[in-house]
C-alpha positions as CSV (number, residue, x, y, z in Angstrom):
1,M,141.0,26.3,200.2
2,A,139.3,22.9,199.4
3,V,141.9,20.8,198.2
4,P,140.7,18.0,195.6
5,N,142.8,15.0,195.5
6,A,140.7,12.9,193.0
7,L,138.4,13.0,190.4
8,E,135.5,10.6,190.5
9,C,133.1,9.3,188.0
10,L,129.5,10.1,188.8
11,R,128.4,6.7,187.4
12,C,131.0,4.1,187.9
13,R,132.8,5.9,191.0
14,R,136.1,5.1,189.6
15,R,138.8,7.6,190.7
16,Y,141.3,9.4,188.7
17,P,144.1,11.9,189.3
18,V,143.3,15.8,189.4
19,V,144.1,16.5,185.7
20,S,142.1,17.7,182.9
21,M,139.7,15.3,181.8
22,P,137.7,16.7,178.6
23,G,135.9,13.5,177.8
24,G,135.0,12.6,181.2
25,C,135.5,9.1,182.7
26,P,137.2,7.0,180.0
27,S,136.1,3.8,181.4
28,C,132.4,4.9,180.8
29,S,133.2,6.2,177.5
30,A,134.7,3.2,176.2
31,E,131.5,1.5,177.4
32,G,129.2,3.8,175.4
33,T,127.9,5.4,178.7
34,P,129.4,8.6,179.1
35,A,129.7,10.4,182.4
36,N,131.5,13.4,183.9
37,V,133.7,13.3,187.0
38,A,133.5,15.4,190.1
39,P,136.2,16.5,192.7
40,I,136.9,14.4,195.8
41,Y,138.6,16.5,198.5
42,G,141.5,15.7,200.8
43,R,141.0,18.4,202.7
44,V,138.0,21.1,202.9
45,A,136.9,23.1,206.0
46,A,133.4,22.7,207.2
47,L,131.0,25.8,206.7
48,K,130.3,27.2,209.9
49,P,127.2,29.4,210.4
50,G,127.7,32.7,211.8
51,K,131.5,32.8,211.0
52,L,131.2,33.5,207.2
53,T,133.0,36.9,206.0
54,G,133.1,38.8,203.0
55,R,130.6,39.0,200.3
56,G,129.4,36.7,197.5
57,L,131.6,33.7,196.4
58,A,134.6,35.1,198.8
59,R,132.8,34.0,201.9
60,F,132.9,30.3,200.8
61,V,136.5,30.2,199.5
62,S,137.3,27.5,202.3
63,Q,134.7,25.4,200.8
64,L,135.8,25.9,197.0
65,P,138.9,24.7,195.1
66,I,140.5,28.0,194.8
67,T,142.4,30.5,197.1
68,R,141.0,33.9,198.3
69,D,143.8,35.7,196.4
70,R,143.3,33.8,193.1
71,L,139.6,34.6,193.1
72,V,138.5,36.5,190.1
73,S,135.3,38.1,191.3
74,M,132.8,40.6,190.0
75,G,130.7,40.4,193.2
76,E,128.6,37.3,192.2
77,G,126.4,35.5,194.8
78,D,124.4,36.9,197.7
79,T,121.3,36.7,195.6
80,P,118.0,36.7,197.3
81,L,115.1,34.3,197.9
82,V,112.1,36.3,196.9
83,A,108.6,35.4,198.4
84,T,106.0,34.9,195.8
85,A,102.6,35.6,197.7
86,A,100.6,36.5,194.4
87,L,101.8,33.6,192.4
88,G,101.9,31.1,195.4
89,Q,98.2,32.1,196.4
90,Q,97.2,31.4,192.8
91,L,98.9,28.1,192.9
92,G,97.7,27.2,196.7
93,L,101.4,27.0,197.5
94,R,102.0,29.0,200.8
95,R,105.9,28.6,200.7
96,M,107.2,29.1,197.4
97,M,110.4,31.3,197.3
98,L,112.5,32.0,194.2
99,K,116.1,32.0,194.2
100,D,116.6,34.9,192.0
101,E,119.9,34.4,190.1
102,R,119.2,37.5,187.8
103,R,120.9,39.6,190.4
104,N,124.4,38.4,189.5
105,P,126.7,40.5,187.7
106,T,126.0,39.5,184.2
107,G,122.4,38.3,184.9
108,S,122.7,34.6,185.4
109,W,123.8,31.8,187.5
110,R,126.7,31.3,185.1
111,D,128.8,33.9,187.0
112,R,129.3,31.4,189.8
113,F,130.7,28.8,187.3
114,S,132.8,31.6,185.4
115,A,134.1,33.0,188.6
116,L,135.8,29.6,189.3
117,A,136.7,28.6,185.7
118,V,138.7,31.8,185.1
119,S,140.3,31.7,188.6
120,Q,142.0,28.5,187.7
121,V,144.1,30.2,184.8
122,E,147.3,31.4,185.9
123,D,149.0,32.1,182.5
124,T,147.6,35.2,181.3
125,S,148.5,34.1,177.5
126,T,145.9,31.4,178.1
127,T,142.7,31.7,175.6
128,I,139.6,30.5,177.6
129,A,136.9,29.3,175.4
130,S,133.4,27.8,175.7
131,A,130.6,26.4,173.6
132,G,127.8,26.9,176.0
133,D,124.7,28.9,176.0
134,E,124.2,32.6,175.7
135,A,124.3,33.4,179.3
136,L,127.7,31.2,180.0
137,S,129.3,33.0,176.7
138,V,128.8,36.5,178.1
139,S,129.6,35.5,181.6
140,L,132.8,33.8,180.5
141,A,133.9,36.9,178.3
142,S,133.1,39.3,181.2
143,Y,135.3,37.3,183.6
144,A,138.0,36.6,181.3
145,S,138.1,40.4,180.4
146,R,138.5,41.2,184.2
147,A,141.4,38.3,184.6
148,G,143.1,39.8,181.5
149,L,142.5,36.5,179.5
150,R,141.4,36.4,175.8
151,C,138.0,34.6,175.6
152,V,136.4,32.8,172.4
153,S,132.9,31.9,172.4
154,L,131.6,29.4,169.8
155,V,128.0,30.1,169.2
156,E,124.9,28.9,167.1
157,P,125.0,30.6,163.8
158,D,121.6,32.2,164.8
159,A,122.7,33.5,168.2
160,G,121.0,36.9,168.6
161,A,122.6,40.2,168.4
162,R,122.4,41.0,171.8
163,T,124.3,38.0,173.0
164,R,127.0,39.0,170.3
165,D,127.1,42.5,171.1
166,A,127.4,41.8,175.0
167,I,130.4,39.4,174.3
168,E,132.2,41.6,172.0
169,A,131.3,44.7,174.4
170,V,133.8,43.3,177.1
171,G,136.6,41.9,174.5
172,G,135.5,38.7,173.8
173,R,135.3,37.0,170.4
174,V,132.5,35.4,168.8
175,V,132.5,32.6,166.1
176,G,129.4,31.1,164.8
177,V,129.6,27.3,163.9
178,A,127.3,25.5,161.6
179,S,125.3,23.6,164.1
180,S,125.0,23.4,168.0
181,E,126.6,20.0,168.2
182,A,129.4,20.9,165.9
183,R,130.7,23.3,168.3
184,W,131.7,20.4,170.8
185,P,134.3,18.5,168.7
186,L,135.6,21.9,167.3
187,L,136.0,23.1,170.8
188,A,138.1,19.9,171.8
189,D,140.1,20.3,168.7
190,A,141.0,23.8,169.6
191,E,141.9,22.5,173.1
192,R,144.1,20.1,171.9
193,S,145.8,21.8,168.7
194,L,146.0,25.4,170.0
195,G,146.3,24.9,173.8
196,W,143.1,26.7,174.6
197,R,141.4,26.2,178.0
198,A,138.0,25.0,177.4
199,V,135.4,25.0,180.3
200,S,132.2,24.2,178.6
201,N,131.1,20.7,177.5
202,R,133.3,19.5,174.5
203,A,132.6,15.9,174.4
204,S,130.0,14.2,172.1
205,P,127.5,12.7,173.3
206,P,127.7,15.6,176.1
207,I,128.6,14.9,179.5
208,G,128.9,18.6,181.0
209,S,131.5,21.2,181.8
210,D,134.6,21.6,183.7
211,P,134.2,19.8,187.2
212,L,136.0,22.2,189.2
213,A,134.1,25.2,187.9
214,I,130.8,23.5,188.4
215,E,131.5,23.7,192.1
216,G,130.7,27.2,192.0
217,Y,127.1,26.2,191.9
218,R,127.4,24.6,195.5
219,T,127.3,28.3,196.6
220,I,123.6,28.5,195.5
221,A,122.6,25.6,198.0
222,Y,124.7,27.4,200.9
223,E,122.9,30.6,200.5
224,I,119.6,28.8,200.1
225,A,120.2,27.2,203.4
226,E,121.3,30.4,205.0
227,E,118.5,32.5,204.2
228,L,116.1,29.7,205.5
229,R,118.1,30.1,208.9
230,W,120.3,27.1,208.0
231,S,117.4,24.7,207.1
232,A,116.5,22.9,204.0
233,P,113.7,23.4,201.8
234,D,111.5,20.5,200.7
235,L,112.0,20.8,196.8
236,V,114.7,22.7,194.8
237,L,113.7,22.9,191.0
238,V,116.6,23.7,188.5
239,P,116.6,23.8,184.6
240,A,118.7,20.6,183.5
241,A,120.2,20.8,180.2
242,L,123.5,19.3,180.6
243,G,123.2,19.2,184.4
244,D,126.0,21.4,185.5
245,G,123.9,23.6,187.8
246,I,121.7,20.9,189.3
247,Q,124.8,18.7,190.2
248,G,126.5,21.5,191.8
249,I,123.5,22.6,194.0
250,W,123.0,19.1,195.0
251,R,126.7,18.7,195.9
252,G,126.2,21.8,197.9
253,F,123.2,20.4,199.9
254,R,125.0,17.3,200.6
255,D,128.0,19.1,202.0
256,L,125.7,20.8,204.5
257,V,124.2,17.6,205.7
258,S,127.8,15.9,206.1
259,W,128.9,19.0,208.2
260,A,125.6,18.9,210.4
261,V,124.7,22.3,209.2
262,I,121.1,21.1,207.8
263,D,119.5,17.8,208.6
264,R,118.4,16.8,205.3
265,I,118.7,17.2,201.6
266,P,116.1,18.6,199.6
267,R,114.5,16.5,196.6
268,M,116.0,17.9,193.5
269,V,113.8,18.5,190.7
270,A,115.2,18.5,187.1
271,V,113.3,20.5,184.7
272,E,113.6,19.6,181.1
273,V,112.0,20.0,177.6
274,A,113.6,17.2,175.5
275,G,112.8,14.3,178.2
276,A,116.1,12.5,178.0
277,V,116.5,12.2,181.8
278,A,113.1,11.6,182.6
279,A,113.5,8.5,180.0
280,A,116.5,7.1,181.7
281,L,114.8,7.5,185.1
282,A,111.7,5.7,183.9
283,S,113.7,2.8,182.2
284,G,116.2,2.2,185.2
285,K,119.1,3.4,183.4
286,D,122.2,4.5,185.2
287,W,123.2,6.7,182.4
288,V,121.4,9.2,180.1
289,P,121.2,8.5,176.3
290,P,121.1,12.0,175.0
291,S,118.1,13.5,173.4
292,S,117.6,14.0,169.9
293,P,118.5,17.8,168.8
294,M,115.4,19.7,170.5
295,D,114.1,22.9,168.8
296,T,112.8,25.5,171.2
297,Q,113.0,29.1,172.0
298,A,114.4,28.0,175.3
299,R,117.8,28.1,173.7
300,S,119.8,26.8,177.0
301,L,117.4,23.5,177.0
302,A,117.4,23.5,173.3
303,G,119.9,21.0,171.3
304,V,121.1,17.7,172.5
305,T,120.6,17.5,176.2
306,G,120.7,15.0,179.1
307,T,123.6,13.8,181.1
308,V,124.3,11.5,184.0
309,Q,125.1,14.6,186.1
310,S,121.1,15.4,186.3
311,L,120.1,11.9,186.8
312,H,122.6,11.5,189.4
313,A,121.5,14.6,191.6
314,V,117.9,13.3,191.2
315,V,118.5,9.6,192.2
316,E,120.8,10.5,195.0
317,S,118.4,13.2,196.5
318,E,115.3,10.9,195.6
319,G,113.9,13.7,193.6
320,L,112.0,13.5,190.3
321,V,112.0,14.9,186.5
322,V,109.5,17.3,185.2
323,R,109.2,17.7,181.4
324,V,107.7,21.1,180.3
325,S,106.4,22.3,176.9
326,E,107.2,25.6,175.3
327,S,103.9,26.9,175.9
328,E,104.2,26.1,179.4
329,L,107.5,27.9,179.7
330,E,105.7,30.8,178.0
331,H,102.7,30.8,180.4
332,A,105.2,30.5,183.7
333,R,107.3,33.4,182.2
334,M,104.1,35.5,181.7
335,Q,103.0,34.7,185.3
336,L,106.2,35.7,186.7
337,G,106.2,39.1,184.8
338,E,102.6,39.9,185.4
339,L,102.2,38.7,189.2
340,E,105.6,39.2,190.6
341,G,107.3,41.5,188.3
342,L,110.3,39.5,187.3
343,W,111.5,39.4,183.8
344,V,113.1,36.3,183.1
345,D,114.9,34.2,180.3
346,L,112.6,31.5,178.8
347,A,114.7,28.9,179.8
348,A,114.7,30.3,183.4
349,A,111.2,30.0,183.5
350,A,111.3,26.2,183.4
351,P,111.5,25.5,187.5
352,V,108.4,27.8,187.8
353,A,106.6,26.0,184.7
354,A,107.4,22.8,186.8
355,V,105.8,24.2,189.8
356,I,102.7,25.2,188.2
357,K,102.6,21.6,186.4
358,L,102.9,19.9,189.9
359,A,100.5,22.0,191.8
360,Q,98.0,21.7,189.0
361,R,98.2,17.8,189.3
362,G,97.9,18.2,193.1
363,D,101.4,16.9,193.7
364,V,102.4,19.6,195.9
365,P,101.0,20.0,199.4
366,A,100.1,23.7,200.4
367,R,102.8,23.6,203.1
368,T,105.6,22.3,201.0
369,L,108.6,24.7,200.9
370,V,109.6,25.1,197.2
371,V,112.3,26.7,195.8
372,P,112.6,27.3,192.2
373,V,116.1,28.6,191.1
374,V,115.3,31.4,188.5
375,T,118.7,31.4,186.6
376,A,118.7,34.4,184.2
377,G,117.1,37.5,183.5
378,G,115.5,38.1,180.0
379,A,118.0,40.8,178.6
380,L,119.7,38.3,176.0
381,D,116.6,36.4,175.3
382,E,115.5,37.2,171.8
383,S,112.4,35.4,172.0
384,S,111.1,38.1,174.7
385,T,111.5,41.0,172.1
386,A,108.3,42.7,171.5
387,S,106.6,42.2,168.0
388,G,104.8,44.5,165.9
389,Q,105.0,48.4,165.7
390,L,104.7,50.6,168.7
391,E,101.4,52.4,168.7
392,T,101.9,56.0,169.3
393,V,99.2,58.7,170.4
394,D,98.7,62.5,170.0
395,A,99.2,64.4,173.2
396,R,95.4,64.1,174.0
397,V,94.1,62.2,176.9
398,D,91.1,60.9,174.9
399,E,93.4,59.0,172.5
400,L,95.4,57.5,175.4
401,L,92.4,55.9,176.9
402,R,91.4,54.7,173.4
403,V,94.6,53.0,173.1
404,L,94.6,51.4,176.7
405,A,91.0,50.6,176.1
406,V,91.9,48.4,172.9
407,R,94.6,46.7,174.9
408,G,92.1,45.8,177.5
409,E,94.0,48.2,180.2
């Protein structure tokens, strides 16, 4: 088990005791530049290639802030790097591999976060709560159920029926809130007055989620390096809304360099729709004024986005920010489906949309080792629901051929 002895602000580097800090760094908040904190470890075992045992996150308990006997697991992790021969060839990229996080138990990378978030709760009378995206809500409800905890998800009023059904199917409770951003102060109030354990963002302006649970995303970096025979890719592209994932992955690569397991940190690429992180980077700010509410079908990239977490990972890794449009997301998702057989959430296509954009601009040399992190499958994505009425045929071959001809097949 890695033992954190302090929490450090990602912006000003002030250190605090390891206690709940729902508002992030109080000094930065007072200055109007809100920033999340991250754990600093007093004791952590270096990862040793060839000596890992077990499966999934359990292989990395020596590097994570949880003991093996406390880890609530459903087999998350061990997701593959998938070669993209067809799409890569189309883009002129010979070395593009997708980190396929759809393979986690509930279908998204959020399971790595949820496993650590739930594992920290020892009192089974505790209610664990979130105001996150659909994938996080379903994931937390599932892990809470496995741990015997009550789970409440505060969702947007237009949250899809698929999501609501999935949460309730594992015993979670779903409550709609008038607006996306109104969920954050409500979650903070519930934490203070009801004693709930809130693990997603509950600060406004946003800062990100529980810093210890974010550490679960470090294991994505460990697995990427392991599958590449303990080497680093050149670019790692990650959807960046509130920056939990990209911050955790960057921290994982930084670990591997500090342990001399790999020789460099890849450039981290934050992919966004609203443009808050890009604007902060362009203006030289050390914090991110959040975007205005963004309306997009890519729901985990919608609403108010942008935090220091994403900016920090990009700056420290000498990376970049790519802004993509909804039409670019749709195109990338279609390409993934038709060329690689991968059905993904619209927001999960963001890293691939960014690769397409960079390749078309000539910004990625053909031999660059590129790893887009595909964060979630399309099962909960209401935007992927087929429209219109299904055309049926009689049991005749000529009718079958007629329908296929109309569809160009």
